[in-house]
KOLSEBA-510582 format. One record per residue (C-alpha): x, y, z; residue number from 1; residue in three letters. Coordinates in pm, 1 decimal. Layout:
<atoms>
+----------+----------+----------+-----+---------+
|        x |        y |        z | num | residuo |
+----------+----------+----------+-----+---------+
|        X |        Y |        Z | NUM |     ALA |
...
+----------+----------+----------+-----+---------+
</atoms>
This chain:
<atoms>
+----------+----------+----------+-----+---------+
|        x |        y |        z | num | residuo |
+----------+----------+----------+-----+---------+
|    878.2 |   -682.6 |   -172.2 |   1 |     HIS |
|    670.7 |   -717.7 |   -525.0 |   2 |     SER |
|    321.4 |   -731.7 |   -370.5 |   3 |     PHE |
|    493.8 |   -416.9 |   -180.0 |   4 |     ALA |
|    614.4 |   -222.9 |   -475.3 |   5 |     THR |
|    290.1 |   -281.7 |   -709.7 |   6 |     LEU |
|     61.8 |   -181.0 |   -433.7 |   7 |     ALA |
|    295.9 |     81.6 |   -382.1 |   8 |     THR |
|    311.5 |    -21.2 |     25.4 |   9 |     GLY |
|    672.6 |    -28.3 |     68.6 |  10 |     GLY |
|    715.2 |   -345.5 |    336.0 |  11 |     PHE |
|    968.0 |   -546.9 |    347.8 |  12 |     SER |
|   1077.6 |   -797.9 |    568.8 |  13 |     THR |
|   1444.2 |   -598.4 |    627.5 |  14 |     HIS |
|   1513.5 |   -332.7 |    891.7 |  15 |     THR |
|   1745.4 |   -191.7 |    560.7 |  16 |     ALA |
|   1422.1 |   -223.3 |    367.0 |  17 |     SER |
|   1561.2 |   -299.2 |     23.5 |  18 |     VAL |
|   1910.4 |   -109.7 |     62.6 |  19 |     GLY |
|   1987.7 |   -487.2 |    268.8 |  20 |     HIS |
|   1999.1 |   -657.1 |    -60.7 |  21 |     PHE |
|   2233.6 |   -381.1 |   -197.8 |  22 |     ASP |
|   2176.3 |   -505.4 |   -565.9 |  23 |     SER |
|   2124.6 |   -235.1 |   -897.0 |  24 |     VAL |
|   1961.8 |   -539.7 |  -1058.5 |  25 |     TYR |
|   1676.9 |   -567.0 |   -775.9 |  26 |     ILE |
|   1677.9 |   -150.0 |   -729.0 |  27 |     GLU |
|   1643.8 |    -90.7 |  -1098.0 |  28 |     THR |
|   1298.9 |   -363.9 |  -1104.4 |  29 |     VAL |
|   1164.7 |   -187.2 |   -861.1 |  30 |     ILE |
|   1211.4 |    144.2 |   -955.6 |  31 |     ILE |
|   1021.8 |     35.7 |  -1289.2 |  32 |     ILE |
|    759.8 |   -155.7 |  -1143.5 |  33 |     PHE |
|    701.4 |    153.4 |   -869.3 |  34 |     MET |
|    719.2 |    412.9 |  -1082.1 |  35 |     PHE |
|    430.8 |    184.3 |  -1348.8 |  36 |     LEU |
|    224.2 |    142.2 |  -1050.6 |  37 |     ALA |
|    217.6 |    506.2 |   -969.5 |  38 |     GLY |
|     81.6 |    547.3 |  -1327.3 |  39 |     ALA |
|   -314.3 |    519.4 |  -1413.0 |  40 |     ASN |
|   -384.2 |    170.4 |  -1436.6 |  41 |     PHE |
|   -610.1 |    247.1 |  -1753.8 |  42 |     SER |
|   -310.7 |    345.0 |  -1997.9 |  43 |     LEU |
|   -137.1 |     28.2 |  -1883.2 |  44 |     HIS |
|   -508.2 |   -153.8 |  -1985.5 |  45 |     HIS |
|   -428.9 |      6.9 |  -2336.5 |  46 |     LEU |
|    -46.9 |      5.6 |  -2369.8 |  47 |     GLY |
|    -98.1 |   -386.7 |  -2327.9 |  48 |     ILE |
|   -319.5 |   -324.3 |  -2590.8 |  49 |     LYS |
|    -68.3 |   -245.0 |  -2840.5 |  50 |     GLY |
|   -135.1 |     99.8 |  -2762.6 |  51 |     LYS |
|    173.4 |    258.5 |  -2627.5 |  52 |     LEU |
|    122.8 |    634.2 |  -2772.8 |  53 |     SER |
|   -161.1 |    659.6 |  -2482.4 |  54 |     VAL |
|    147.7 |    714.8 |  -2236.7 |  55 |     TYR |
|    264.5 |   1007.9 |  -2421.2 |  56 |     TRP |
|    -68.8 |   1140.8 |  -2489.6 |  57 |     ARG |
|   -154.1 |   1164.6 |  -2125.4 |  58 |     ASN |
|    -94.7 |   1479.3 |  -2011.9 |  59 |     GLU |
|    -97.9 |   1381.8 |  -1645.9 |  60 |     GLU |
|    179.4 |   1108.8 |  -1780.0 |  61 |     PHE |
|    452.8 |   1325.0 |  -1899.7 |  62 |     ARG |
|    374.0 |   1576.5 |  -1559.0 |  63 |     PHE |
|    466.5 |   1258.2 |  -1369.4 |  64 |     TYR |
|    774.0 |   1171.5 |  -1588.1 |  65 |     LEU |
|    891.6 |   1492.1 |  -1599.9 |  66 |     THR |
|    838.2 |   1555.5 |  -1214.1 |  67 |     LEU |
|   1031.3 |   1241.9 |  -1159.2 |  68 |     CYS |
|   1295.6 |   1307.5 |  -1351.5 |  69 |     THR |
|   1360.8 |   1698.3 |  -1291.0 |  70 |     LEU |
|   1412.3 |   1599.5 |   -940.6 |  71 |     ALA |
|   1605.7 |   1295.8 |   -967.0 |  72 |     THR |
|   1876.0 |   1525.3 |  -1167.7 |  73 |     LEU |
|   1840.7 |   1801.9 |   -850.1 |  74 |     PHE |
|   1940.0 |   1559.2 |   -621.0 |  75 |     ILE |
|   2189.0 |   1410.4 |   -803.3 |  76 |     VAL |
|   2336.8 |   1740.4 |   -872.0 |  77 |     ALA |
|   2310.8 |   1887.8 |   -513.5 |  78 |     VAL |
|   2453.1 |   1493.3 |   -354.0 |  79 |     ASN |
|   2772.8 |   1534.5 |   -634.1 |  80 |     SER |
|   2849.5 |   1879.7 |   -509.3 |  81 |     TYR |
|   2813.6 |   1776.6 |   -142.8 |  82 |     HIS |
|   2997.2 |   1522.6 |   -265.2 |  83 |     GLN |
|   2751.3 |   1239.7 |    -28.6 |  84 |     VAL |
|   2894.1 |    930.7 |   -212.1 |  85 |     TYR |
|   3191.4 |    818.8 |   -376.2 |  86 |     ALA |
|   3093.4 |    781.8 |   -734.0 |  87 |     THR |
|   2837.5 |    937.4 |   -964.2 |  88 |     PHE |
|   2682.2 |    547.7 |  -1030.7 |  89 |     GLY |
|   2560.9 |    542.9 |   -658.3 |  90 |     GLN |
|   2423.0 |    893.7 |   -625.6 |  91 |     THR |
|   2219.4 |    853.5 |   -975.1 |  92 |     LEU |
|   2147.2 |    490.7 |   -818.4 |  93 |     ARG |
|   2019.7 |    627.8 |   -414.8 |  94 |     THR |
|   1883.2 |    939.4 |   -592.6 |  95 |     ALA |
|   1595.6 |    758.4 |   -878.5 |  96 |     ALA |
|   1529.0 |    539.6 |   -594.9 |  97 |     PHE |
|   1415.3 |    747.8 |   -328.0 |  98 |     GLN |
|   1246.5 |    992.1 |   -606.9 |  99 |     VAL |
|    988.3 |    762.0 |   -745.2 | 100 |     VAL |
|    948.1 |    559.5 |   -388.0 | 101 |     SER |
|    838.1 |    914.3 |   -256.1 | 102 |     ILE |
|    666.7 |   1036.9 |   -537.7 | 103 |     ILE |
|    483.0 |    669.7 |   -589.9 | 104 |     THR |
|    410.0 |    694.8 |   -224.8 | 105 |     THR |
|    559.8 |    331.9 |   -136.6 | 106 |     THR |
|    868.6 |    406.2 |    129.3 | 107 |     GLY |
|   1089.9 |    200.8 |     39.2 | 108 |     PHE |
|   1435.6 |    276.8 |     89.5 | 109 |     GLY |
|   1791.5 |    245.4 |     16.2 | 110 |     THR |
|   1948.6 |    507.5 |    197.3 | 111 |     ALA |
|   1906.7 |    699.0 |    472.3 | 112 |     ASP |
|   1782.9 |   1060.4 |    326.0 | 113 |     PHE |
|   1782.1 |   1246.5 |    658.6 | 114 |     ASP |
|   2184.1 |   1234.7 |    628.1 | 115 |     GLN |
|   2162.2 |   1415.6 |    257.5 | 116 |     TRP |
|   2181.2 |   1791.6 |    230.3 | 117 |     PRO |
|   1907.5 |   2041.3 |    348.1 | 118 |     PRO |
|   1807.3 |   2096.9 |     32.9 | 119 |     ALA |
|   1747.1 |   1757.9 |   -107.2 | 120 |     VAL |
|   1544.5 |   1713.3 |    255.8 | 121 |     LYS |
|   1316.7 |   1991.8 |    158.0 | 122 |     ILE |
|   1198.7 |   1867.1 |   -225.8 | 123 |     LEU |
|   1164.1 |   1505.5 |    -14.5 | 124 |     LEU |
|    940.1 |   1634.6 |    174.6 | 125 |     VAL |
|    743.9 |   1862.7 |    -95.6 | 126 |     SER |
|    741.3 |   1538.2 |   -310.5 | 127 |     LEU |
|    554.1 |   1372.8 |      4.5 | 128 |     MET |
|    255.5 |   1542.5 |    -82.4 | 129 |     PHE |
|    240.2 |   1535.8 |   -461.0 | 130 |     VAL |
|    144.8 |   1143.0 |   -455.7 | 131 |     GLY |
|    109.5 |    879.3 |   -763.5 | 132 |     GLY |
|   -142.9 |    930.8 |  -1074.3 | 133 |     CYS |
|   -461.4 |    898.2 |  -1068.5 | 134 |     ALA |
|   -621.9 |    565.6 |  -1113.2 | 135 |     GLY |
|   -280.8 |    442.8 |   -969.5 | 136 |     SER |
|   -182.9 |    264.1 |   -628.5 | 137 |     THR |
|    -46.1 |    534.3 |   -492.1 | 138 |     GLY |
|   -145.3 |    796.0 |   -204.4 | 139 |     GLY |
|   -106.8 |   1159.4 |   -159.7 | 140 |     GLY |
|   -264.7 |   1424.5 |   -355.2 | 141 |     ILE |
|   -216.5 |   1295.6 |   -660.6 | 142 |     LYS |
|    -49.1 |   1401.5 |   -980.7 | 143 |     MET |
|   -353.3 |   1558.0 |  -1171.2 | 144 |     VAL |
|   -478.5 |   1743.1 |   -849.2 | 145 |     ARG |
|   -134.5 |   1932.8 |   -854.6 | 146 |     ILE |
|   -114.3 |   1972.6 |  -1239.1 | 147 |     LEU |
|   -497.9 |   2135.4 |  -1272.3 | 148 |     LEU |
|   -407.3 |   2352.2 |   -944.8 | 149 |     PHE |
|    -95.7 |   2516.4 |  -1128.6 | 150 |     PHE |
|   -271.1 |   2544.0 |  -1465.1 | 151 |     LYS |
|   -549.4 |   2752.9 |  -1250.0 | 152 |     PHE |
|   -264.2 |   2944.0 |  -1089.7 | 153 |     ALA |
|   -136.6 |   3049.8 |  -1398.1 | 154 |     ARG |
|   -460.7 |   3141.3 |  -1537.6 | 155 |     LEU |
|   -548.1 |   3353.7 |  -1276.0 | 156 |     GLN |
|   -207.4 |   3565.8 |  -1304.3 | 157 |     LEU |
|   -307.7 |   3598.6 |  -1691.9 | 158 |     ARG |
|   -616.1 |   3722.4 |  -1598.9 | 159 |     ASN |
|   -449.2 |   3991.7 |  -1352.3 | 160 |     LEU |
|   -207.7 |   4068.9 |  -1663.7 | 161 |     VAL |
|   -503.6 |   4039.4 |  -1936.1 | 162 |     HIS |
|   -826.3 |   4139.0 |  -1776.0 | 163 |     PRO |
|  -1027.6 |   4148.6 |  -2089.3 | 164 |     ARG |
|   -903.5 |   3798.8 |  -2208.3 | 165 |     THR |
|  -1110.3 |   3495.1 |  -2127.4 | 166 |     ILE |
|   -903.4 |   3217.8 |  -2048.4 | 167 |     GLY |
|  -1018.3 |   2816.9 |  -2066.2 | 168 |     THR |
|   -868.1 |   2593.6 |  -1826.8 | 169 |     LEU |
|   -794.7 |   2233.3 |  -2023.3 | 170 |     LYS |
|   -687.9 |   1920.3 |  -1925.3 | 171 |     PHE |
|   -502.5 |   1753.7 |  -2239.2 | 172 |     GLY |
|   -790.4 |   1856.7 |  -2512.0 | 173 |     LYS |
|  -1072.8 |   1830.4 |  -2250.6 | 174 |     VAL |
|  -1192.1 |   2174.8 |  -2056.6 | 175 |     LYS |
|  -1199.0 |   2147.7 |  -1715.3 | 176 |     VAL |
|  -1556.7 |   2260.7 |  -1578.1 | 177 |     PRO |
|  -1564.5 |   2476.3 |  -1282.4 | 178 |     GLN |
|  -1737.9 |   2257.2 |  -1066.0 | 179 |     GLU |
|  -1383.8 |   1985.4 |  -1087.6 | 180 |     VAL |
|  -1174.2 |   2297.4 |  -1033.5 | 181 |     MET |
|  -1377.7 |   2424.8 |   -676.4 | 182 |     VAL |
|  -1352.0 |   2078.2 |   -574.4 | 183 |     ALA |
|   -976.5 |   2043.3 |   -612.8 | 184 |     ILE |
|   -937.1 |   2360.6 |   -450.2 | 185 |     LEU |
|  -1161.2 |   2224.9 |   -135.6 | 186 |     GLY |
|   -953.3 |   1915.7 |   -162.1 | 187 |     PHE |
|   -648.4 |   2036.4 |    -95.9 | 188 |     LEU |
|   -783.7 |   2306.3 |    144.8 | 189 |     ALA |
|   -885.6 |   2031.4 |    357.9 | 190 |     LEU |
|   -534.2 |   1830.2 |    322.3 | 191 |     HIS |
|   -349.4 |   2120.1 |    434.7 | 192 |     ILE |
|   -591.1 |   2182.2 |    694.2 | 193 |     GLY |
|   -574.9 |   1831.8 |    802.4 | 194 |     VAL |
|   -204.8 |   1850.3 |    794.7 | 195 |     PHE |
|   -204.1 |   2160.7 |    978.4 | 196 |     LEU |
|   -402.8 |   2000.4 |   1291.3 | 197 |     PHE |
|   -254.9 |   1705.5 |   1298.2 | 198 |     ALA |
|     43.2 |   1830.1 |   1349.9 | 199 |     SER |
|    -52.9 |   2107.1 |   1627.5 | 200 |     LEU |
|   -205.4 |   1796.4 |   1760.1 | 201 |     ALA |
|    128.1 |   1566.6 |   1753.9 | 202 |     VAL |
|    376.8 |   1861.7 |   1860.5 | 203 |     THR |
|    162.6 |   1951.2 |   2157.4 | 204 |     ALA |
|    248.2 |   1572.1 |   2313.0 | 205 |     LEU |
|    576.8 |   1654.3 |   2311.6 | 206 |     GLY |
|    735.9 |   1535.0 |   2020.6 | 207 |     VAL |
|    988.2 |   1781.3 |   1827.6 | 208 |     ASP |
|    886.3 |   1977.2 |   1504.6 | 209 |     ILE |
|   1020.7 |   1829.8 |   1257.1 | 210 |     VAL |
|    968.4 |   1473.9 |   1361.7 | 211 |     THR |
|    631.1 |   1587.4 |   1433.7 | 212 |     GLY |
|    539.2 |   1758.4 |   1117.7 | 213 |     THR |
|    711.2 |   1508.5 |    867.6 | 214 |     THR |
|    530.0 |   1226.8 |   1050.6 | 215 |     ALA |
|    219.9 |   1353.3 |    988.7 | 216 |     VAL |
|    317.8 |   1431.2 |    641.2 | 217 |     ILE |
|    391.2 |   1058.5 |    569.2 | 218 |     THR |
|    120.6 |    894.1 |    720.1 | 219 |     THR |
|   -152.6 |   1139.2 |    577.2 | 220 |     LEU |
|     -5.8 |   1071.0 |    232.5 | 221 |     ASN |
|     71.6 |    709.0 |    309.7 | 222 |     ASN |
|    427.3 |    688.6 |    234.7 | 223 |     ILE |
|    614.6 |    534.2 |    563.3 | 224 |     GLY |
|    943.7 |    744.0 |    667.0 | 225 |     PRO |
|   1019.8 |   1085.5 |    718.9 | 226 |     GLY |
|   1287.7 |   1302.0 |    891.2 | 227 |     LEU |
|   1476.1 |   1290.9 |   1213.9 | 228 |     ASN |
|   1301.1 |   1061.9 |   1457.7 | 229 |     LEU |
|   1057.2 |    879.2 |   1181.8 | 230 |     VAL |
|   1351.0 |    925.7 |    948.9 | 231 |     GLY |
|   1482.4 |    600.6 |    717.2 | 232 |     PRO |
|   1641.2 |    452.3 |    954.9 | 233 |     ALA |
|   1429.2 |    519.3 |   1262.9 | 234 |     GLN |
|   1056.1 |    384.9 |   1353.7 | 235 |     ASN |
|    675.8 |    564.8 |   1497.1 | 236 |     PHE |
|    748.6 |    298.3 |   1810.9 | 237 |     GLY |
|    914.9 |    610.5 |   2037.7 | 238 |     HIS |
|    600.1 |    818.0 |   1964.2 | 239 |     LEU |
|    313.7 |    856.7 |   2245.7 | 240 |     PRO |
|     15.6 |    679.5 |   2231.9 | 241 |     PRO |
|   -218.4 |    988.3 |   2168.9 | 242 |     LEU |
|     46.2 |   1070.7 |   1876.6 | 243 |     ALA |
|     17.6 |    732.0 |   1726.9 | 244 |     LYS |
|   -344.0 |    744.1 |   1747.5 | 245 |     GLY |
|   -365.4 |   1095.4 |   1559.3 | 246 |     VAL |
|   -110.9 |    954.6 |   1303.5 | 247 |     LEU |
|   -341.6 |    628.7 |   1272.7 | 248 |     SER |
|   -650.4 |    884.3 |   1191.7 | 249 |     PHE |
|   -391.4 |   1052.5 |    926.5 | 250 |     CYS |
|   -326.5 |    703.1 |    749.6 | 251 |     MET |
|   -713.0 |    616.9 |    743.4 | 252 |     LEU |
|   -782.6 |    982.5 |    629.6 | 253 |     ALA |
|   -503.0 |    936.6 |    369.2 | 254 |     GLY |
|   -624.9 |    640.2 |    207.8 | 255 |     ARG |
|   -993.5 |    672.1 |    214.1 | 256 |     LEU |
|   -932.6 |   1018.9 |     64.0 | 257 |     GLU |
|  -1047.0 |   1346.4 |    264.0 | 258 |     LEU |
|  -1379.1 |   1386.7 |    103.2 | 259 |     TYR |
|  -1455.5 |   1028.9 |    200.1 | 260 |     THR |
|  -1370.4 |   1081.6 |    554.4 | 261 |     VAL |
|  -1488.6 |   1451.0 |    615.3 | 262 |     ALA |
|  -1838.4 |   1346.7 |    499.6 | 263 |     VAL |
|  -1845.7 |   1064.0 |    707.0 | 264 |     LEU |
|  -1759.2 |   1306.8 |   1025.1 | 265 |     LEU |
|  -2085.9 |   1594.1 |    906.6 | 266 |     THR |
|  -2373.2 |   1558.1 |   1155.0 | 267 |     PRO |
|  -2563.0 |   1589.6 |    821.6 | 268 |     ASP |
|  -2468.8 |   1261.0 |    676.4 | 269 |     PHE |
|  -2603.4 |   1099.4 |   1000.5 | 270 |     TRP |
|  -2894.9 |   1254.7 |    966.7 | 271 |     GLN |
|  -2998.0 |   1143.3 |    643.2 | 272 |     MET |
|  -2830.0 |    773.0 |    732.8 | 273 |     ALA |
|  -3168.3 |    802.3 |   1045.6 | 274 |     ARG |
|  -3434.4 |    920.5 |    774.1 | 275 |     LYS |
|  -3646.0 |    605.9 |    672.4 | 276 |     PRO |
|  -3568.4 |    466.2 |    319.6 | 277 |     VAL |
|  -3885.2 |    401.5 |      4.8 | 278 |     TRP |
|  -3830.3 |    188.0 |   -197.8 | 279 |     ARG |
|  -4036.9 |     55.2 |   -487.0 | 280 |     TRP |
|  -4188.9 |   -275.8 |   -475.2 | 281 |     GLN |
|  -4390.8 |   -509.1 |   -722.9 | 282 |     MET |
|  -4680.8 |   -623.4 |   -580.0 | 283 |     VAL |
|  -4985.4 |   -854.3 |   -687.3 | 284 |     LYS |
|  -5252.4 |   -655.3 |   -908.5 | 285 |     ALA |
|  -5619.6 |   -704.2 |   -737.2 | 286 |     PRO |
|  -5733.3 |   -772.7 |  -1114.3 | 287 |     SER |
|  -5630.7 |   -822.1 |  -1426.7 | 288 |     ALA |
|  -5800.2 |   -459.3 |  -1540.3 | 289 |     SER |
|  -5585.1 |   -244.7 |  -1270.0 | 290 |     SER |
|  -5367.8 |     -7.1 |  -1431.9 | 291 |     SER |
|  -5160.1 |     25.8 |  -1069.6 | 292 |     THR |
|  -4907.5 |   -300.8 |  -1025.0 | 293 |     PRO |
|  -4654.0 |   -101.7 |   -838.9 | 294 |     TYR |
|  -4728.6 |     85.8 |   -517.4 | 295 |     ARG |
|  -4462.1 |    298.6 |   -287.0 | 296 |     LEU |
+----------+----------+----------+-----+---------+
</atoms>
C-alpha cells in the first residue's frame, strides 16, 4: 500500500481496499502521502532543503490545497445533511480520504461513494478530470492546466466587458505565452474528444450510460473506481471484451499523455520515421593540410 500510495497507483491486496483496515491512523498516513504524491516533486526537493515557503508561493500548490479543502468541506456538509454516517468524525474521515484519493488519481477507497448523495457523486466525478499537479505522479488533466483555463476564461470575460483593456495572462509572476495557452486549450479539446468517443464506443456495446461514461473517465484519468457497475464495490470483469479494449486504450492514452498518443497515430509521424536520417561523421583527412575533416 505504501508503494501504491506514492505512485498513486491505488492497488490493494484487499477487495475492500484501504477500508479493509478500518484504521484512522492508516487512513491519515495514506491521506498525507497521497496529497504529497499529487504535488509537484520539485517543490519537495526544495522543501527538503529547508525552503518550505516555496509551497505557499507556488500558485498551483495553493490551488491544489484549496480545491481539496473546499471539496472535502462540501462533501462533509452534504453527507452530514443526509445523515450518511452516524458521527461527524467518520463523515470527515471518509470525505477527506475520497477527495484526496480521487484528485491525486490514486483510486484507494474506504467507503462505497456510489451510495452517497447525487450531489457528492457529481462532484467526485468532476474531480476525476482534474488530476494532480504538474511534476507529480498523478494522472488527469493536471492542476496547472485547469487553473490556467479558468484564468484565461476570466480574462476573456473581462475583455468582453472592457474591450479596450489589454489583459495579461500570468501564472504566478510569469507571463504565459499565447502558444502555451493554445496548447492547453488543444489538450482540453483532445481530452474531451477522446472521452466522448470512448463513451460512445463503450455504451454502444450495451453498457449503461452511468457505468460506461464513468468507466471511461476513471480509466482515461488513471483512477480506478467509477460509478454503478464499476463502482468502488465492483470491478471491470463483467464488461464486454471490446469495451475492455477501449478502456485499455484509455488507460494507455491517459498515462502517456494524449498529445503523445495523438502524434503516434498521425500519418505524418510515420512518414517522417521512414525518411533517412543524416548524421555528421568524422572521417580521416586525406592530408594534414585538408580543411574539410567532416563530411555529411
